[in-house]
C-alpha positions as CSV (number, residue, x, y, z in Angstrom):
1,M,178.4,297.3,74.4
2,L,176.5,297.0,77.6
3,L,174.4,294.3,76.0
4,D,177.5,292.4,74.8
5,A,178.9,292.6,78.3
6,L,175.8,291.2,79.9
7,Q,175.6,288.4,77.3
8,Q,179.3,287.5,78.0
9,S,178.7,287.5,81.7
10,A,175.5,285.5,81.6
11,P,177.2,282.1,82.3
12,G,179.1,283.7,85.2
13,I,175.9,285.2,86.6
14,A,174.1,281.9,86.3
15,L,177.0,280.1,88.0
16,T,177.1,282.7,90.8
17,L,173.3,282.4,91.3
18,L,173.6,278.6,91.4
19,V,176.4,278.7,94.0
20,A,174.5,281.3,96.0
21,S,171.4,279.1,96.0
22,I,173.4,276.0,97.1
23,L,175.0,278.0,99.9
24,A,171.7,279.4,101.0
25,F,170.2,275.9,101.1
26,C,173.1,274.6,103.1
27,F,173.0,277.5,105.6
28,A,169.2,276.9,106.0
29,K,169.8,273.3,106.7
30,I,172.5,274.1,109.3
31,R,170.1,276.5,111.0
32,Q,167.4,273.9,110.9
33,N,169.6,271.3,112.4
34,L,170.7,273.6,115.2
35,R,167.1,274.4,116.1
36,I,166.2,270.7,116.1
37,R,169.2,269.8,118.3
38,K,168.3,272.6,120.7
39,L,164.8,271.0,121.1
40,G,165.8,267.3,121.0
41,G,167.2,264.9,118.4
42,R,166.1,263.5,115.0
43,A,164.1,260.4,114.3
44,P,165.4,257.9,111.8
45,N,165.2,259.2,108.3
46,I,163.4,257.5,105.4
47,N,166.0,257.3,102.7
48,T,165.4,259.0,99.4
49,Y,167.4,259.2,96.3
50,P,169.9,262.1,96.3
51,F,168.9,265.3,94.4
52,L,165.3,264.2,93.9
53,F,164.2,266.2,97.0
54,G,161.7,263.6,98.0
55,L,159.9,263.4,94.7
56,D,160.5,259.6,94.8
57,V,158.7,259.5,98.1
58,I,155.8,261.5,96.7
59,L,155.5,259.2,93.7
60,D,155.7,256.1,95.9
61,T,153.0,257.5,98.2
62,M,150.6,258.3,95.4
63,R,151.2,254.9,93.7
64,M,150.4,253.0,97.0
65,A,147.4,255.2,97.6
66,W,145.9,254.5,94.2
67,K,146.4,250.8,94.9
68,N,144.6,251.1,98.3
69,Q,147.8,250.1,100.1
70,N,148.4,253.0,102.4
71,F,148.6,250.6,105.4
72,E,151.3,248.5,103.7
73,L,153.2,251.7,102.9
74,W,153.2,253.0,106.5
75,R,153.8,249.6,107.9
76,R,156.9,249.3,105.7
77,R,158.2,252.6,106.8
78,F,157.9,251.9,110.5
79,D,159.1,248.3,110.2
80,N,162.3,249.5,108.5
81,S,163.1,252.4,110.7
82,G,161.2,252.5,114.0
83,H,157.9,253.7,115.4
84,T,158.7,257.4,114.7
85,V,160.4,258.4,111.5
86,E,161.0,261.5,109.4
87,M,161.6,262.5,105.8
88,E,161.9,265.6,103.6
89,L,159.6,266.5,100.8
90,L,160.8,269.4,98.6
91,G,162.8,270.7,101.5
92,Q,160.0,270.4,104.1
93,R,160.6,268.1,107.1
94,I,157.7,265.8,107.9
95,I,157.5,263.4,110.9
96,L,155.5,260.2,111.0
97,T,154.6,258.3,114.2
98,E,152.7,255.4,115.6
99,D,154.0,255.7,119.1
100,P,151.3,256.0,121.7
101,E,153.3,258.3,123.9
102,N,153.9,260.7,120.9
103,I,150.2,260.6,120.0
104,K,149.3,261.3,123.6
105,A,151.6,264.3,123.5
106,I,150.1,265.6,120.3
107,L,146.5,265.2,121.3
108,A,146.5,265.8,125.1
109,A,149.7,266.2,127.1
110,Q,151.1,269.0,124.9
111,F,147.8,270.0,123.3
112,S,148.6,273.7,123.0
113,D,151.8,272.9,121.2
114,Y,150.1,271.2,118.3
115,G,147.1,272.0,116.0
116,K,145.8,272.0,112.5
117,G,148.2,274.8,111.5
118,K,147.9,277.6,108.9
119,D,148.8,275.4,105.9
120,F,146.1,272.8,106.7
121,H,143.6,275.6,107.2
122,R,144.4,277.2,103.9
123,Q,144.4,273.8,102.1
124,W,141.0,272.7,103.4
125,L,139.3,276.1,103.6
126,P,137.3,275.7,100.3
127,F,135.8,272.4,101.4
128,L,135.4,272.5,105.2
129,G,135.8,276.3,105.8
130,N,136.4,277.7,109.3
131,S,134.8,274.6,110.9
132,I,135.7,272.6,113.9
133,F,138.0,270.4,111.8
134,T,140.2,273.2,110.3
135,T,140.7,275.7,113.1
136,D,142.8,276.2,116.2
137,G,142.7,278.2,119.4
138,S,139.7,280.4,120.1
139,E,138.1,279.7,116.7
140,W,138.2,275.9,117.3
141,H,136.9,276.4,120.9
142,S,134.0,278.5,119.7
143,S,133.1,275.9,117.1
144,R,133.1,273.1,119.6
145,Q,131.0,275.0,122.1
146,L,128.6,275.7,119.3
147,I,128.2,272.1,118.3
148,R,128.5,270.3,121.6
149,P,124.9,270.9,122.8
150,Q,123.5,269.2,119.7
151,F,125.0,265.8,120.9
152,I,123.5,265.7,124.4
153,K,122.1,262.4,125.6
154,D,118.4,263.3,125.2
155,R,119.1,264.0,121.5
156,I,121.1,260.9,120.7
157,S,118.8,258.6,122.6
158,D,115.9,259.7,120.3
159,L,115.9,256.6,118.1
160,E,113.0,257.3,115.8
161,T,115.2,258.7,113.0
162,F,117.3,255.5,113.1
163,E,114.1,253.3,113.0
164,R,112.6,255.1,110.0
165,N,115.7,254.7,107.9
166,I,116.7,251.2,108.9
167,T,113.2,250.0,108.0
168,H,113.7,251.5,104.6
169,M,117.2,250.0,104.2
170,M,116.1,246.5,105.2
171,S,113.4,246.6,102.6
172,L,116.1,246.8,100.0
173,I,118.0,243.8,101.3
174,P,117.0,240.6,99.3
175,H,115.2,238.1,101.6
176,D,115.8,235.2,99.1
177,G,119.5,234.9,99.6
178,S,120.5,237.0,96.6
179,A,123.6,239.1,96.7
180,V,123.6,242.8,97.8
181,D,126.3,245.4,98.2
182,I,125.8,246.3,101.9
183,K,128.5,249.0,101.7
184,D,126.5,250.9,99.1
185,L,123.3,250.6,101.2
186,F,125.1,251.8,104.4
187,Y,126.5,254.9,102.7
188,R,123.0,255.8,101.4
189,Y,121.4,254.9,104.8
190,T,123.8,257.0,106.9
191,L,123.5,259.9,104.5
192,D,119.7,259.8,105.0
193,I,120.1,259.7,108.7
194,A,122.7,262.5,108.7
195,T,120.6,264.9,106.5
196,E,117.4,264.2,108.6
197,F,119.3,264.9,111.8
198,L,121.1,268.0,110.5
199,L,118.5,269.5,108.1
200,G,115.2,268.1,109.3
201,N,114.7,266.4,105.9
202,T,116.3,263.3,104.4
203,V,117.7,263.4,100.9
204,N,116.3,259.9,100.4
205,S,119.5,258.5,99.1
206,L,118.1,255.0,99.7
207,G,115.5,255.8,97.1
208,S,117.9,257.6,94.7
209,P,121.2,255.7,94.6
210,R,123.1,258.1,92.3
211,A,122.3,261.4,94.0
212,E,124.5,264.0,92.4
213,F,125.4,265.5,95.8
214,A,126.6,262.1,97.2
215,V,128.9,261.5,94.3
216,A,130.4,265.0,94.5
217,F,130.9,264.7,98.2
218,A,132.9,261.5,97.8
219,E,135.0,263.0,95.0
220,L,135.8,266.1,97.0
221,Q,137.2,263.9,99.8
222,K,139.3,261.9,97.4
223,F,140.8,265.1,95.9
224,M,141.5,266.6,99.4
225,N,143.3,263.5,100.5
226,D,145.4,263.3,97.3
227,I,146.7,266.8,97.7
228,S,147.3,266.2,101.4
229,R,149.5,263.2,100.7
230,V,151.9,265.1,98.4
231,G,152.6,268.0,100.7
232,P,154.3,270.9,98.9
233,A,153.5,269.4,95.5
234,E,149.8,270.0,95.9
235,N,149.7,272.6,93.1
236,L,150.4,269.9,90.5
237,F,146.8,268.8,90.8
238,P,144.3,270.5,88.4
239,R,141.3,271.9,90.3
240,G,138.6,272.0,87.6
241,K,136.7,268.9,88.7
242,F,137.2,269.9,92.4
243,N,135.6,273.3,91.8
244,K,132.7,271.7,90.0
245,N,132.1,269.3,92.8
246,L,132.4,272.1,95.4
247,A,129.7,274.1,93.5
248,I,127.4,271.0,93.7
249,L,128.1,270.7,97.5
250,N,127.4,274.4,98.1
251,S,124.3,274.4,95.9
252,F,122.9,271.5,98.0
253,V,123.7,273.0,101.4
254,E,123.1,276.7,101.0
255,P,119.3,276.6,100.4
256,Y,118.8,275.0,103.8
257,V,121.0,277.7,105.4
258,E,119.0,280.4,103.6
259,Q,115.7,279.0,104.6
260,T,116.8,278.8,108.2
261,L,118.1,282.4,108.2
262,Q,114.8,283.7,106.9
263,L,113.1,282.5,110.1
264,K,112.6,285.1,112.9
265,P,114.1,284.3,116.3
266,S,110.6,283.5,117.7
267,E,109.8,281.2,114.7
268,L,113.2,279.6,115.1
269,K,112.6,278.9,118.8
270,D,109.2,277.4,118.0
271,K,110.6,275.2,115.3
272,T,113.4,273.8,117.5
273,E,110.7,272.8,120.0
274,K,108.4,271.2,117.5
275,N,110.7,270.0,114.8
276,Y,114.2,270.0,116.2
277,N,117.2,269.8,113.8
278,F,120.9,270.6,114.0
279,L,120.8,273.6,111.7
280,H,117.9,275.3,113.6
281,A,119.8,274.8,116.8
282,L,123.0,276.4,115.4
283,A,121.1,279.3,114.0
284,E,119.9,280.2,117.5
285,F,123.5,281.0,118.3
286,T,124.9,282.5,115.1
287,R,123.4,284.2,112.0
288,D,126.6,284.0,110.1
289,K,125.8,282.3,106.8
290,R,129.3,281.1,106.2
291,M,129.7,279.7,109.7
292,L,126.5,277.7,109.4
293,R,127.6,276.3,106.0
294,D,131.0,275.3,107.3
295,Q,129.8,273.6,110.5
296,L,127.1,271.8,108.6
297,V,129.4,270.4,106.0
298,A,132.0,269.3,108.6
299,V,129.4,267.5,110.8
300,L,127.8,266.0,107.7
301,L,131.2,264.5,106.7
302,A,131.7,263.1,110.2
303,A,128.1,261.8,110.7
304,R,127.8,260.0,107.3
305,D,131.1,258.6,106.2
306,T,132.7,257.3,109.4
307,T,129.6,255.4,110.5
308,A,129.0,253.9,107.0
309,A,132.6,252.7,106.8
310,T,132.6,251.1,110.2
311,L,129.3,249.4,109.6
312,S,130.6,248.1,106.3
313,W,133.7,246.7,108.0
314,T,131.6,245.1,110.8
315,L,129.4,243.2,108.3
316,H,132.4,242.2,106.3
317,E,134.0,240.6,109.3
318,L,130.7,239.1,110.6
319,S,130.1,237.5,107.3
320,K,133.2,235.4,107.8
321,K,132.4,234.5,111.5
322,P,129.1,232.7,111.8
323,E,129.9,231.7,115.4
324,V,130.2,235.4,116.2
325,V,126.8,236.2,114.5
326,Q,125.2,233.3,116.5
327,K,126.5,234.7,119.8
328,L,125.4,238.2,118.8
329,R,121.9,237.1,118.0
330,E,121.6,235.2,121.3
331,E,122.4,238.5,123.1
332,I,120.0,240.4,121.0
333,L,117.1,238.0,121.5
334,R,117.9,237.8,125.2
335,S,118.1,241.6,125.7
336,V,115.5,242.9,123.2
337,G,113.6,240.0,121.7
338,P,112.8,239.2,118.1
339,D,110.4,242.1,117.4
340,N,110.9,244.9,119.9
341,N,112.8,248.0,118.9
342,P,115.9,248.4,121.1
343,T,115.9,251.3,123.6
344,Y,118.9,253.4,124.4
345,S,119.4,251.5,127.6
346,D,119.2,248.2,125.8
347,L,122.0,249.2,123.5
348,K,124.2,250.5,126.3
349,N,123.9,247.2,128.2
350,M,124.8,244.8,125.4
351,K,128.3,243.8,126.1
352,Y,129.0,241.5,123.2
353,L,127.6,244.0,120.7
354,S,130.0,246.6,122.2
355,A,132.9,244.1,121.9
356,I,132.1,243.7,118.2
357,L,132.2,247.4,117.6
358,N,135.3,247.8,119.6
359,E,137.1,245.1,117.7
360,T,136.0,246.6,114.4
361,L,137.2,250.0,115.4
362,R,140.5,248.6,116.5
363,L,141.2,246.9,113.2
364,Y,139.6,249.7,111.1
365,P,139.6,253.1,112.9
366,A,137.4,255.4,111.0
367,V,140.2,258.0,110.5
368,P,143.2,255.8,110.0
369,F,145.7,258.6,109.4
370,N,145.7,262.2,110.7
371,V,147.9,265.3,110.7
372,R,148.9,268.0,113.2
373,T,151.3,270.8,112.9
374,S,153.6,272.2,115.6
375,L,152.3,275.7,116.6
376,K,155.6,276.6,118.3
377,D,159.0,275.1,118.9
378,T,158.4,271.9,120.9
379,Y,159.3,268.2,120.9
380,L,157.9,264.7,120.8
381,P,158.7,262.5,123.9
382,R,160.2,259.5,121.9
383,G,161.8,258.6,118.6
384,A,165.4,259.9,118.7
385,G,168.6,258.3,120.0
386,V,170.0,254.8,119.5
387,D,167.1,253.1,121.2
388,G,164.4,255.5,120.0
389,N,163.6,256.6,123.6
390,E,165.0,260.2,123.3
391,P,162.9,263.3,122.5
392,V,162.6,264.4,118.9
393,G,163.1,268.1,118.3
394,V,160.1,269.7,116.5
395,P,160.5,273.3,115.4
396,K,157.4,275.5,114.7
397,D,155.4,274.6,111.6
398,T,156.6,271.0,111.3
399,P,153.8,268.7,110.0
400,I,153.4,265.4,112.0
401,A,151.3,262.6,110.6
402,Y,150.2,259.9,113.0
403,S,148.3,256.6,112.4
404,T,145.9,255.0,114.7
405,L,145.5,252.2,112.1
406,T,149.1,251.1,112.3
407,M,149.4,251.7,116.0
408,Q,146.3,249.5,116.7
409,R,147.8,246.7,114.6
410,R,151.2,246.7,116.3
411,E,152.0,243.1,117.3
412,D,154.3,244.2,120.1
413,I,151.3,245.9,121.7
414,F,148.4,243.7,120.8
415,G,150.1,240.3,120.4
416,P,150.4,237.8,117.6
417,S,146.7,237.7,116.8
418,V,146.7,241.5,116.1
419,N,145.2,241.2,112.6
420,E,142.5,238.7,113.6
421,F,138.9,239.8,114.2
422,D,138.2,238.5,117.7
423,P,135.5,240.3,119.7
424,D,136.1,237.8,122.6
425,R,139.4,239.5,123.3
426,W,137.5,242.4,124.9
427,S,136.1,240.1,127.6
428,K,139.6,239.4,129.0
429,W,141.8,242.3,127.9
430,V,141.8,246.1,128.2
431,P,144.3,248.1,126.1
432,K,146.5,250.5,128.0
433,S,145.9,254.2,127.8
434,W,146.4,255.8,124.3
435,Q,146.9,252.4,122.6
436,Y,143.3,252.3,121.4
437,I,141.8,255.7,120.3
438,P,139.3,255.1,117.4
439,F,137.7,258.5,118.2
440,N,141.0,260.3,118.8
441,G,141.6,261.7,122.3
442,G,142.2,264.8,124.4
443,P,140.3,268.0,124.0
444,R,139.6,267.3,120.3
445,I,138.1,263.8,120.9
446,C,135.2,263.2,118.5
447,I,132.2,265.2,119.7
448,G,129.8,262.8,118.0
449,Q,131.2,259.6,119.4
450,Q,128.1,258.5,121.4
451,F,125.8,259.4,118.5
452,A,127.9,257.2,116.1
453,L,128.0,254.3,118.6
454,T,124.3,254.5,119.2
455,E,123.5,254.6,115.5
456,M,125.8,251.6,114.7
457,S,124.5,249.6,117.6
458,Y,120.8,250.2,116.7
459,T,121.5,249.3,113.1
460,I,123.2,246.0,113.9
461,V,120.5,245.0,116.4
462,R,117.7,245.6,113.9
463,L,119.6,243.8,111.1
464,F,120.1,240.7,113.2
465,Q,116.5,240.7,114.5
466,E,115.5,240.6,110.8
467,F,118.2,238.2,109.6
468,E,119.8,235.2,111.4
469,A,122.8,234.7,109.2
470,V,125.0,236.6,106.7
471,G,127.6,235.2,104.3
472,P,130.2,236.6,101.9
473,R,129.5,236.5,98.2
474,M,132.8,237.7,96.8
475,T,136.2,236.2,96.3
476,K,138.4,239.3,96.1
477,V,140.5,240.1,99.1
478,Q,139.4,243.5,100.3
479,W,141.7,246.2,101.7
480,M,141.3,249.7,102.9
481,Q,140.6,252.7,100.7
482,T,141.9,255.6,102.8
483,E,140.5,259.0,101.9
484,I,139.5,261.0,104.9
485,V,137.8,257.9,106.2
486,G,139.1,254.3,105.8
487,S,136.5,252.2,103.9
488,P,136.6,248.9,102.2
489,G,138.4,249.1,98.8
490,E,135.7,247.1,97.0
491,D,132.0,246.4,97.3
492,V,131.0,244.4,100.4
493,V,128.8,241.9,98.6
494,L,126.8,239.7,101.0
495,S,123.8,237.5,101.2
496,F,121.3,237.4,104.2
497,K,119.2,234.7,105.6
498,P,115.9,235.9,107.1
499,A,115.3,235.0,110.8
500,K,112.8,232.3,111.6
501,C,111.9,234.0,114.9
């Protein structure tokens, strides 16, 4: 009889549970709205279909990402609603912004209010561990203090590593005008530099194009970006291939860590004097195996991919602007000559070369999209109200995505020629504070900024000592593939003309 009663009441129980769930959801939304109003207002909402709970936004995001159209997606969202917008994905509120004042607040003015957050740390832990890119507070500060000494001027002005590898790379560029994928060469070249700097030994990717480690490293980044884009729906992605690639990454890195930890402190000190490398220097301050692995992988990611992508974009743009190449070569020949290797001082004093890199990083910031989480109840300075100038309320644990890519291509900030590659603009124009931040800003500004700029400057000077002209050899229109780093969506196929002097 008890079973019959339960069966007869099942529809009633189900209905009661449904009503209770709806009421709980409504009450939660009321509480959320009250918290937001207490802190500020709401930004314009990106409309979604009712009762889909943002699944349509997730599908649209993935569709545009697979088509390499993330810029178009973000541009559409901001153009339709304002420079700061919000949406809900499976009940989670997410804010998007391209407002310089909001980005300044997140990265500097209200630095302690925002960080990577516990969800980001959990999500990225298998790949980047407890590194400088995944931690907050004292853990982050310790990581930064550990890494900072490795990027002192004396270290980054030692250009022998660059010269060895650029000589190798230039030997692989056809001197008869044949086509070459310069993007592929740059990714292999920067990997060789990064591993020599970090580990003391190059993986010789230039001599082994399909190195298993390099392929796994790229696929790991793609997977992490895919799950980051879908927010709460991350568990829909199978992890079999991710785990396999992670094992390849760890099997590559861990022997170097083990070899370093086997050295006695006296041997380690002697090695850092005779054969300095990043890992030996880290091991002088910590013997924690996991810490060494995590910091090594994080810096390897930053040292290799951002530089390779920026160099690829630079050559892509230069191939369409022979007048810019001519002006660049004139500066190189005037400052360095046709045969001399550039010094650190030479590179720092080359104004037009600097303008070319600035313009490339304006159009193609290495990390085009980024995320922070509110670590406590706080606000953003702008985005709410009729005119968008009122504060936006941001309760604790709210994810905020910001885009340097869309901000640095805002026509109302940079003018009607915003999408044109024009290095000459830097001779007569200086962006206002926080409108141009290719290396981020505030306390978390890129610690390897000067290393990257030196490497890219050296590479370009040596290339255009060797070659006097570069031309495009492809007809497809390229756009940005945005994983962690924004890189060209297709091969950058070029031809080079050797210099006569």
